[in-house]
N, C-alpha and C positions, 0 to 999 in steps of 0.2 A: 678736434679730432674725433671721429666718428668711429665708434666700436660696434662692431656687429655681433650679436648674440653667439655665433659659432666661435668667437675670438676668446670669451669669457675663460674658458677652461684654461687655456695655454696662459693667458694674462694672470690669472689666480696662482697657477703654478710659479710662474716666474716670479711674483711677488712673495710666494712662499718660500722658495730656494734663496731670494735675497735675505729675506728676514732671517731664515736659518744661517747664511753666512755673516749677517751683522751681529747677531746674539746667539748664546745658546740658551738664554732665560725663554721658556715656552710661554711665560706670561705676557712679555714683551712681543714675541712673534704672534701671539694670538690678537694683542692690541693692533699690530701692522695690518693683520688680515682684516680685522673689524674694520680698519680706516680705510682698507682698499675696496672694501663692498659696499660702502656709504654711496649713495648716487651723489656725483659731482654738480650735476644740475638735474632740472625738472624737466628738460626737453628729452623725450623718448620718440 
């Protein structure tokens, strides 16, 4: 799936909202966000 740079703010906001719904532990939320911003491939 190709994600355009303009999509990143909304995608990350969705990840944060899901993390907050999943746990109230801010450390775990941060870990989820860190995982979300890791590049999944080297193809850019």
